[in-house]
C-alpha positions as CSV (number, residue, x, y, z in Angstrom):
1,X,-25.1,-26.2,-0.3
2,X,-26.4,-23.0,1.2
3,X,-28.6,-24.8,3.7
4,X,-25.5,-26.3,5.3
5,X,-24.4,-22.8,6.4
6,X,-27.8,-21.7,7.5
7,X,-28.7,-19.4,4.7
8,X,-32.3,-18.9,3.8
9,X,-32.3,-18.4,0.0
10,X,-34.9,-18.4,-2.7
11,X,-34.1,-18.6,-6.4
12,X,-35.6,-15.9,-8.5
13,X,-33.5,-15.7,-11.6
14,X,-32.7,-12.7,-13.8
15,X,-31.8,-12.9,-17.5
16,X,-29.4,-9.9,-17.2
17,X,-26.1,-11.6,-17.3
18,X,-23.3,-12.3,-19.8
19,X,-22.2,-15.6,-21.4
20,X,-20.2,-17.7,-21.2
21,X,-19.4,-18.9,-17.7
22,X,-16.2,-17.3,-16.2
23,X,-13.5,-19.3,-14.5
24,X,-13.9,-19.4,-10.7
25,X,-10.4,-17.9,-10.3
26,X,-11.5,-14.7,-12.1
27,X,-13.7,-13.7,-9.2
28,X,-11.6,-11.4,-7.0
29,X,-14.1,-8.9,-5.6
30,X,-17.5,-8.7,-3.9
31,X,-19.3,-5.4,-4.5
32,X,-22.1,-4.3,-2.2
33,X,-25.0,-2.1,-3.3
34,X,-28.3,-0.7,-2.0
35,X,-31.3,-0.9,-4.3
36,X,-32.1,2.8,-4.1
37,X,-35.8,2.4,-4.9
38,X,-39.0,3.3,-3.0
39,X,-40.3,-0.3,-2.8
40,X,-38.6,-3.6,-2.6
41,X,-40.9,-5.2,-5.1
42,X,-40.0,-2.6,-7.7
43,X,-36.3,-3.2,-7.1
44,X,-36.7,-6.9,-7.7
45,X,-38.7,-6.3,-10.9
46,X,-36.1,-4.0,-12.2
47,X,-33.3,-6.5,-11.5
48,X,-35.2,-9.1,-13.4
49,X,-36.4,-6.9,-16.3
50,X,-34.4,-7.5,-19.5
51,X,-35.1,-3.9,-20.6
52,X,-33.3,-2.5,-17.5
53,X,-30.0,-4.3,-18.3
54,X,-29.1,-4.3,-14.6
55,X,-28.9,-7.2,-12.2
56,X,-26.9,-8.7,-9.3
57,X,-26.1,-12.1,-8.1
58,X,-27.9,-11.7,-4.8
59,X,-30.5,-9.5,-3.2
60,X,-31.1,-9.3,0.5
61,X,-34.7,-8.4,1.3
62,X,-35.9,-6.3,4.3
63,X,-36.8,-9.5,6.2
64,X,-33.3,-10.9,5.7
65,X,-34.3,-13.4,3.0
66,X,-31.8,-13.8,0.2
67,X,-32.8,-14.0,-3.4
68,X,-30.4,-15.6,-5.8
69,X,-30.7,-13.8,-9.1
70,X,-27.7,-14.8,-11.2
71,X,-25.5,-17.9,-10.7
72,X,-22.1,-17.0,-9.3
73,X,-20.1,-18.1,-12.3
74,X,-21.9,-15.8,-14.7
75,X,-21.2,-12.1,-15.0
76,X,-24.1,-10.1,-13.5
77,X,-24.6,-6.4,-14.6
78,X,-24.2,-4.6,-11.3
79,X,-21.0,-2.4,-11.3
80,X,-21.1,-0.6,-14.6
81,X,-18.3,1.8,-15.3
82,X,-15.9,0.9,-12.4
83,X,-12.3,0.8,-11.4
84,X,-10.2,-0.6,-8.5
85,X,-6.5,-0.8,-8.6
86,X,-5.6,-2.1,-12.1
87,X,-9.0,-3.7,-12.7
88,X,-11.6,-2.0,-14.9
89,X,-15.2,-2.9,-15.6
90,X,-15.4,-5.0,-12.4
91,X,-18.5,-6.9,-13.4
92,X,-16.2,-9.5,-15.0
93,X,-14.2,-10.0,-11.7
94,X,-16.9,-9.6,-9.0
95,X,-20.0,-10.8,-7.3
96,X,-22.7,-8.2,-6.7
97,X,-24.9,-8.1,-3.7
98,X,-27.9,-5.7,-3.5
99,X,-29.5,-4.9,-0.2
100,X,-33.0,-3.4,-0.1
101,X,-32.8,0.2,1.1
102,X,-34.5,3.3,-0.4
103,X,-31.1,5.0,-0.6
104,X,-30.2,8.7,-0.5
105,X,-32.8,9.7,-3.0
106,X,-35.8,8.2,-1.2
107,X,-35.1,8.4,2.6
108,X,-31.9,6.5,3.3
109,X,-32.2,4.4,6.4
110,X,-30.3,2.1,8.6
111,X,-29.9,-1.5,7.3
112,X,-31.9,-3.9,9.4
113,X,-30.3,-6.4,11.8
114,X,-31.9,-9.2,9.8
115,X,-30.3,-7.9,6.6
116,X,-26.9,-7.6,8.2
117,X,-27.2,-11.1,9.8
118,X,-27.9,-12.6,6.4
119,X,-25.2,-10.6,4.7
120,X,-22.5,-11.8,7.1
121,X,-23.4,-15.4,6.5
122,X,-23.5,-14.8,2.7
123,X,-20.1,-13.0,2.7
124,X,-18.5,-15.6,4.9
125,X,-19.6,-18.3,2.4
126,X,-18.4,-16.4,-0.7
127,X,-15.1,-15.4,0.9
128,X,-14.4,-19.1,1.6
129,X,-15.8,-20.4,-1.8
130,X,-13.8,-17.9,-3.9
131,X,-10.9,-17.2,-1.6
132,X,-11.7,-13.5,-1.5
133,X,-9.2,-11.2,0.2
134,X,-10.9,-9.1,2.9
135,X,-9.6,-5.9,1.2
136,X,-11.5,-6.9,-1.9
137,X,-15.0,-6.5,-0.3
138,X,-16.0,-3.1,-1.7
139,X,-18.9,-0.7,-2.0
140,X,-20.3,0.6,-5.3
141,X,-19.1,4.1,-4.4
142,X,-15.5,2.8,-3.9
143,X,-15.3,1.7,-7.5
144,X,-17.6,4.3,-9.1
145,X,-17.0,7.4,-6.9
146,X,-18.4,10.0,-9.4
147,X,-21.7,8.1,-10.0
148,X,-22.6,6.2,-6.9
149,X,-23.2,6.7,-3.1
150,X,-24.1,3.1,-2.1
151,X,-24.1,1.3,0.2
152,X,-23.4,4.7,1.9
153,X,-22.4,6.0,5.3
154,X,-25.0,3.9,7.2
155,X,-23.5,0.7,6.0
156,X,-21.7,-1.1,9.0
157,X,-18.2,-1.4,7.5
158,X,-16.5,-1.1,10.8
159,X,-18.5,-3.8,12.5
160,X,-17.9,-6.1,9.5
161,X,-14.2,-5.5,9.7
162,X,-14.2,-6.6,13.3
163,X,-15.6,-9.9,12.1
164,X,-12.8,-10.1,9.5
165,X,-15.1,-9.1,6.7
166,X,-13.7,-6.1,4.9
167,X,-11.2,-3.7,6.3
168,X,-11.0,-0.6,8.5
169,X,-8.5,1.6,10.2
170,X,-7.3,0.9,13.8
171,X,-7.1,4.5,15.0
172,X,-8.9,5.8,18.1
173,X,-11.9,7.7,16.6
174,X,-12.1,10.0,19.6
175,X,-8.5,11.0,19.4
176,X,-8.4,11.7,15.7
177,X,-11.7,13.6,15.7
178,X,-9.9,16.6,17.1
179,X,-8.2,17.0,13.6
180,X,-11.6,17.2,11.9
181,X,-12.4,20.4,10.1
182,X,-9.7,22.2,12.1
183,X,-6.8,21.8,9.7
184,X,-7.4,21.6,6.0
185,X,-4.6,20.3,3.9
186,X,-1.9,22.0,1.9
187,X,-1.3,21.0,-1.7
188,X,1.5,18.7,-0.7
189,X,-0.7,17.0,1.8
190,X,-3.5,16.7,-0.7
191,X,-1.1,14.9,-3.0
192,X,0.0,12.6,-0.2
193,X,-3.7,11.8,0.5
194,X,-4.4,11.0,-3.2
195,X,-1.3,8.8,-3.4
196,X,-2.5,6.9,-0.3
197,X,-5.9,6.4,-2.0
198,X,-4.3,5.0,-5.1
199,X,-2.3,2.5,-3.0
200,X,-5.5,1.5,-1.2
201,X,-7.2,0.9,-4.6
202,X,-9.1,4.0,-5.5
203,X,-8.7,5.5,-9.0
204,X,-9.0,8.9,-10.5
205,X,-12.3,9.9,-12.1
206,X,-11.8,10.3,-15.8
207,X,-12.9,13.4,-17.6
208,X,-13.2,15.8,-14.7
209,X,-11.1,18.7,-13.4
210,X,-8.6,18.0,-10.6
211,X,-10.6,19.7,-7.9
212,X,-13.7,17.7,-8.9
213,X,-11.7,14.5,-8.9
214,X,-10.4,15.3,-5.4
215,X,-14.0,15.9,-4.1
216,X,-15.4,12.8,-5.6
217,X,-12.6,10.7,-4.1
218,X,-12.9,12.4,-0.7
219,X,-16.6,11.8,-0.6
220,X,-16.2,8.1,-1.5
221,X,-13.4,7.7,1.1
222,X,-15.5,9.4,3.8
223,X,-18.5,7.2,3.1
224,X,-16.3,4.2,3.6
225,X,-13.9,5.2,6.3
226,X,-15.1,8.4,8.0
227,X,-18.9,7.8,8.0
228,X,-19.8,10.2,10.8
229,X,-19.1,13.2,8.6
230,X,-19.3,13.0,4.8
231,X,-18.8,16.5,3.5
232,X,-16.2,16.2,0.7
233,X,-13.8,18.5,2.6
234,X,-10.3,17.1,3.0
235,X,-8.9,17.6,6.5
236,X,-6.2,16.2,8.7
237,X,-8.4,13.4,10.1
238,X,-8.9,12.0,6.6
239,X,-5.2,12.1,5.9
240,X,-4.4,10.2,9.1
241,X,-7.0,7.6,8.3
242,X,-5.6,7.1,4.8
243,X,-2.1,6.6,6.2
244,X,-3.3,4.1,8.8
245,X,-5.1,2.0,6.2
246,X,-1.8,1.4,4.4
């Protein structure tokens, strides 16, 4: 099946998944991660180690090869505590894709062209197979903003959106940049920004103070939609982008 669409894939199964099989129609989301480990081999071992209790359905290696770790119709353990719109614990409703990258802790780097080439092919296949809405292709930091940074600000969301994979704003980046860091928002504007994020799909972080919640959500939003500056500070540029996404 995968060979028909030109995907190079090896099977290297993990035992870290839940039974029984889920109905195909339950799969609504694709969540993208980076491995966040120094070595690719260590990341693969961790995803396969029953003691780690983590996994994903796919892993894309540095050379672009795709490892299939968990069959699509089983629930892999990749998202953890997560929320998007009215969905909670997104493992049960999603397919997880890990991409080899050391992450912010170990020297975060650009994703390779081979990785992105394979990812595009895989995403196009999964979108068609499970009828995934392009607005339901998410990053781990979108659904777990207080815990996660991946796939991070170097992940090519804008480029993928141009290929109709994922979504992005259609504002002129040069024009809106003049609103960056020059006008910070009033309380009323902050509330408008938060309401926009809720409509997009983000949810509040539970158990934190309002100013911490705002910072977590702002960072997650910037990593996804204002990648050239991720500082947790809410300015007019962020507000304009949030409005445009709606």
